[in-house]
N, C-alpha and C positions, 0 to 999 in steps of 0.2 A: 385764329378765330375768325369765322366767316361773318361778314356783315351783309345784310340784305336791306334794300331801300324800299319801303312801302309808302307810297304817296309822299315821297321825298323825306320820309322819316327813317333814319338808320336804326336797324334792329340787329342786335348781336344774337346769332343762332348757335354759336359755339361749334361743336362738331356734330350736331344733330342732322339727320337726314330728313328734311321736311319738304312738303310741297307748298305751293303758294297759299293755300287756304290756312295751313298751320302757321306759316311764317307771318301772315297778316294777323292772325289771332294773337301772336306774341306782341304785335304792335298795337293791339286793341282795335284792329280794323276788321269788320265783318265782311267776308266775301260770301254772298248768299250761295247756298248749295242745298240740293235735295238728295241726290244719289250717294254722295260721299258720306262715309261714316268711318271714324278712326279704327273701329274694330273689324271692318269688312274690307274686302278687296275693292280696288278702284276700277270703275267701269266708265266713268265720264259720260253717262247717258243722258242726264237731264239738261246739260249745257247751261245751267243757271250760273255757274261760277266763271263765266268767260271774263277774262281780264287782259289788259295789255302787259306784256312782259318784254324786258330788254336786259341789257348788260351795261354796267358802268365800267369803262376802261381805265387803265392806269393814268391816262392823261386827263381824266375827268369828263371826257365826252361820253354820251349815252347813245347806244345803238338799240333801237326798238324793233321787235319783230313786226312785219307788216300787217299781220292779222291778230285778232284776239285768240287766246288759247284757253282751254279749260284749266282752271287753277288747281283742281284736285289731282290732275294727272301730270302737272308740270313741276318737276323738282327744282329746288333753288340751290344756289351755291354762292360763294363769295362774290359780291358785286352785282348780284341779280337785282333788277329794278322791277317793281310791281306797281302798276297804276290801276286802281280799282274804280275810280269815278270819273274817268275821262269821258268825253262825248262818245267815243267809240265803244268803250266798255258799257256805259250807261245804255246806249242804244241796243247793244246785244242783250243786255239783261231785260230790258223792256220788251223786246221782241220775243224772248224766251217765255216770259210770263204771259204775254198775250197768247202765245201758242198753247201753253198749258191750260189756260182758262177758256179756250174756245168751246170745249165740250163739257167743261166742269158745270155741275148743276147749280152752283152758287146758293146752296141750301144751308148757309151758315146759321140761320136762326134755329135749326133743328139738329145741327151737327154737334156731336159730342166733343169734337176737337176745337170748336169755337172758343177763342180766348187763349189758346196755346198752339195755334196752327201757323206753321211757317209760311203756308200759302197766303194766309191773311196778312201776316207781318211783312212779307216780301212784297206783296202787291201794294201795300201802303207805302213802303220805303223805296222800292226799286221799280214799281210797275207804272202803268198808265192809268189815268182816271176813268177812261172809257174804252169800250171794246168796239171793234169794227165788224164783229160777227153778226150777220143777219140771217143766216141759215138756221134750220132747226138743229138743235143739239142732239147728239147721239145719246140714247138712254138704254145701255145694256142692262140686262136683269141683274139684280143684286144676288149675293150668295150668302144667305143667312146661316148656312150650315157648313161653312168652310172647315170648321172644327168644333168640338164641344164647348170651347171657350171663346171662339172668334167669329165675328160677323164680317163679311166683305161687302162694302157699298161700292160696287164696281164702277159706277159713273164718277166717283170722286177720285179714282186712282190716277196718278200721274206717271205711272210706270217707272218709278225710280229703281225698282228691283231690290231694294234693301231686304225685304222679307224673304225673297227667293234666295239671296246670298246667305242670309242668316241660317236658313234650314240646311243649306249645303255646307257652310263653313264653320258654324258654331254648334248647332245641334247635330249636324251630320245626318239628319233623317230625310232630307230632300223631298218633303211632301209637296212643296210649291214649285210651280214652273210657270212660264209665260207661254200662252197659246195664241195662235194666229199671228198676223203681221200688221205692221203699219198702225193706222188708227183703229184697227180691229183688235189689237193686242189686249189680252186680259190676264189677270192672275187666276190660276186655277190649281186644283189638286187632281192627282191621278185618281181614276175611278176606284172606289173601295179603299182609298188611302187618305183619310181626312187629316187635317193639321192637328195632330194629337200626340205631342211629345211633352216631356216634363219642362220644357223651356218655351212652349209655344206662344204664350201671351207676351213675350218680349217683342213680337212683331208689331204689337200695338204701339209700344214706345218708339220703335224704329220708324213707323210710318209717319212721314212728315205732314200728312194731311189727314182727313178723317175717313180714309177708305177702310182701314182695319180697325175694328172697334171691339172692346172687351164686352162680352155679354154680361159679365158681372157688374159692370159700371154703366152700361148703356141706359141713357135717359134718366140717370139717378140725380145728378147735380150739374149745375153750371160751374165751370172750373173757377170762375172769378169769385164764387161764394166760398170756396174751400180755403181753409187755413192749413198751410204746409209747414211741417217741421222736419228736420233731419234726425234720423235715428238709425237703428240697426235691427235687421230681421232676426227674430229669436228662433227660427225654425230649425237651424242646425249650426254646427260649429264653424261653418264658413264665415258667418258674421257679415252677410251682405249689407252694405250701406244702402239705406233707403230713404225715400220721402214718405211721410205719412200725411195723407190728405183727409181732412175731416171738417165737419161743420156742425155746430151746436151739440157737441158732445158725442157725435156719431162718426166713426171712421168709415170712409167711403171707398178708399183704395190705397194700395201701396204701390210705389214705383221704385225701380232701382236708381241709385245715386252713384254716379261713376266714382270708383275708388280703385286705383291700380294696386293698392296695398291689400285689398280684400278680394273682391270678386271681379273687378274690371267694370264692365258696362251693364251686366245683365243680372237676373235673378230667376229662381225656379218658380214654377206655378204653385207648388205646394206652399211656399212661403208667401207668395204674392196674394193668394186667394184664401189663406188660412187664418184670416183675422176676424171673421164674423162672430166668433164666440164672444169677442170683447163687447159687441153690441147687444148681446142676448138679454132679454127681459128676465131670464131665469137666474141671473147672477145674484150672489149674496150681496146685500146692500147695507146691512146693519150688524154691528156686533151682537152676539147672543150669549147668554149664560145658561147652562143646564143645572137646574136645582132639583130638589125633591119632588116638585110638582110640575116638572117639565121645563120647557124652554121659555126664556124671558128675553125680550129685546131690550137692550140697554144702550146708554150713550158710550162714546169712546172712552171717556175718562173713567167711568165706572168699570168698564171691562179691563182697562189697564190696572186699576187698583186691585181688582179681583185676582189678576194674574200675579201681581207683585206679592200680594198677601199669601196666595197659595204656594208660591215658590219659596218665599221666606219661611213660612211655617215648616215646610218640608226640609229645607236646608238646615234648620236648627236641629233636626233629628238625625239627618244623615245626608252628607253631600255626595255620596257615591252613586245615588240613584237619579241625579239630575242629568238630563240629556237634551240635546238640540240636534235636529236634522236640518241641514242646510241644503236647500234646493239648488241644482245647477242652473236654474232659471233666475236665481237672485242676482242682483247687481253686486259688485264688489263692496259698495258702500253698505248695503243691507247686511251682507255676510259679516263685515267688520263690526257693525253695531251689535248684531245678535251675538257674535262671539264674545264681544266685550261684556255684554250683559251676563251671559252664562258663566264667564270666568269670574264674575263677582261672587259666585257660590263656591269658589275654591278650585284648585287645580285638579281635583278628582272629578269635577263635572265634565261630561263627555260631549264632544262635538264631532258629528259624523256627516259625511257627504251623502245626500239623498241619491236614489237610484238614477243612473245616467242612461237615458233611453238610447239604445243602439238598434238600428233597423237595417238589416242587410249589410251591404258593403258600400264603400264610397262609389258614387256614380259619376264617371268621367265623361266629358263631351269634348269633341264630337264623336258620334257613334258611326259604326260602319253598317253595312246592309244587314248584318246578323244581330244588330242591337248591341254589339260589343264596342268598347272604347277603341277608337282608331289609334294606331301607333303614333308615338311622338308626344310632345308636351300637351296636356289637356288644356283647353281654352276655358272650361268651366267645370266645376266639381260640386256635386251635391253630397255633403258628408253624411256618413251613416250615423254619426253621433248627433242626435236630434235635440241638442240643447245649446244655448249660446255662451255659457260662462262657466263651464267646468274648470277651466284653467284658473280663472280668477278666484273661484271659491276654494280651490285646492291651495292656492297661494296663501289665503287667509288661514285655512286650517293648518297648513304646514308651519306657519308662524306661531299660532297660538298653542298647538299641541305637539309640534315636532314631527308629526306624521299625519297621514290622511287615512282616517278610518272609513271603511266602506259601510254601506247601508246594512250589510249582513251582520255586522257587529251589533247594531241596534236591535235587529230581529232576534239575534241569539240572546241578548240580554233581556229582551221582552219575554221570550219564551221561558226564561229562568226566573222571571218575576223580579228582576233587578232594576227595572225602570220604575221609579216612583213619581217623578215629575218630568214632563217632556213638552217641548214646543216643536211642532212639525211645520216647517214652511213649505208651501205648495207652489202655486203659480205655474204648474205644468200645463202645456198647451193641449187641450182636449181634441185630438185628431183621430178618434176612433180606435186607439190602441189599448183601450182599457185604462182603468185608474192606476196611478203610479204606486199606490200602496197595495200590497198583495192581499186579496180577499181572505185567504186562509189565516192571515195574522190579525184580522180586524177584531175577532172575539177576544184576543189576548189583551187588547187595549183596556178592557174593563179592570185590569189589575192596577192601572196607573191611578195614583191618587189625585194628580193634577195634570190634565192633558189639554194643551192649547194647540189649536189647529188654525192655520191660515189657508184658506181655499178660495178659488174663484167661484165654484159651484158647490151646492150641497152634495154630500156623498155619504157612503157608509162610514167613512173615516170621520167626517165632521159630526155624524150622529153620535159617535162615541166620546166626543170631546166634552170638556167642562166649560171651556170658553172658545168661541169661534170668532176670528177676525176675518172680515171679507178681504181677500187679497186683491191688490191692484195688478192690472196687466202691465206689460212692458210699455204699452202706448200711453200709460197714465202716470209715469214717474220719470224722474231724472236719475241718472246713474252711469255706470261703466260696465261694459262687457269686454272680456278678453277671449278672442277666438282661438282656433286650434294652433295657430302659429305665433301666438303671443301678442297679437295686435290689440291694443286697448282703444276702444271707441266709446264716445259719448252717446247715450240715448236720451231723448227728450220727450216730454209729454205733449200730446195733442189734445187730449181731453182729460178732465179730472175723474177720479174714481167715482162710481155711481153711489147715489144715496148718501148715507151718513158714514161711509167707509173712509179710511185713511190709507195712504200709501204704506207699504210694509216698513219702509225706513222710518216713517214718522212713528209707527207703533214702537219700534225699537228705541228710538230717541226718548219717547215718553217712558218706556220701561226703565231706561237708564237714568231718568230724572233730568235729562238735559233739556233746557228750555229752547224755544224757538222752532222754526221750521227747518226741515232738512235741506241743506244747500250742498249739492253734489260737489261743486268745485272746491268748497271749503273742506269737505271731508276727504277729497282726493289728496289735498296737501297734507292733511293730518295722517292719512294712511301711508303716504310715501315716507314720512318721517318715522313711523312706527314699524312698517314692514319694508325692509330693505329690498326685497325681491320685486317690489312694486314702485321703485323710484322713478319709473317713467311717468308717474302721476304727479310729480313733484310740484309743477306749477299750478296744478288744478285744472288746466285746460289742455285738451287733446287735439284741437283743430278739427277740420272737416274730414280729414282722412285718417285720424287716429295716430297712435305712436307705437312703434315696434320696440322690443327690448333693445336697449343700448342707444336708441335715438334720443336726441334732445327734444323735449316737449316744447311747444310754443309758449311764449310768455304771457299771452293774453288771449281772451276768447274772441272767436269770430262773432261779429254782430249778427243777431238773428231776430226775427220778429216773434214776439210772444203771442200765441193765439189768444183771442178774447172770447169768452164764453158767457 
């Protein structure tokens, strides 16, 4: 087992092949860096990570190299000695920062990166308090149309080349390159080839300064006003781990959260930019009941009582016509509670999986020049299955029914007039693919004696319902998603459901007559005891990276800040 000494602190690195930056991180020591990123190739161009390196010999003596070396490019082995804050290393870091700031515009008050900029942070911790620059700064023109989603503020760029390497090594599309030489170097795109690929906005996260900015977020919020929670992107079955940044009940951006079990370091633009429907003023906000004289807005309790009464009256006559459609956008907890309630009407009550949106084929990256996936192991995949929790809902259905009935079975029964009472859970992401319920089957809904619909927006489906509950989006509730490979991850709310609406899980709890609020971690423990296939939820906590089948779940939750609204 190899041992590395970081500022005289021994660190066991095992058999891992690490560089100085990674070894220091294991010791809890930050070696400042700009160009280095664990998912990209090493170029050692920024020189910010200069440290002293030596070797501890068997007799206990230490032999140091005469000059500082870039930590990102220097591998470590047993006995390696790293000194990060010696006078020599400190002087090198200060001079590097001074060089980077010579032509920087110092426009922090208007820069979107202010508050999460490593140039600010490193300048404070590793730089000098004043500059010796007296000449006029260079002011190259900005490039606001680098791509449809990206602005480039050229004068802020420190030429770390992370963005260039990303388009070559991860997306494989190679739109970006470095033009000119020396202090005239700039990031540019080839003529007629803008930065426009399905992963393009990741360069904003990669940029350590404010040079690359997202047009979607530009000048919207100061980052210190945002409340951040960890969650999971619902855009496809990859289940990318993300941060949700919001303020005062409004979601302002999504960012990828590094998770080697899920997607790695990045996320696609469709998932990143596809959240705006959650902020829409057109969302359903209050439960409504359709009566002889039209629609009536009611309170949550009255709507629940109306549903309970309608289903109970029908179940006394016939239990064969009770149906529930479980959306693949539901959390495991919601599916479990709804299945429990429907099963109260007898084993003849039917549970079916809602339609699973499949769009094209899995999209693998990096691409080659023909837009096809390059040979070898893909570094990122956008799944054709455009829902986050099919596997989780199927596990619930398998337990309660012994099989997984598809949506076609519900449509067939509907056409035959065999559906007498039904609850349809929605929550589908509206991304221009049409409504999830087929338009040709909407008129058949008139045959149902009691139809309950949960939707985010009003639709032809909700107009046929007897009771409509406003559905909460994934960013407004707690729960669990299971992705395509069986990874169970926690989702957390950043803002509450709008208006007088409740989360879907709370609706099901109230239908069951269970008191109190929905607590996801408590329900996970209950589900693991009832559904053996989901024993990975047994402790109620899944940690920050989630739990794969067969893995031991953590015993306690990671501490997180609860947003205040």
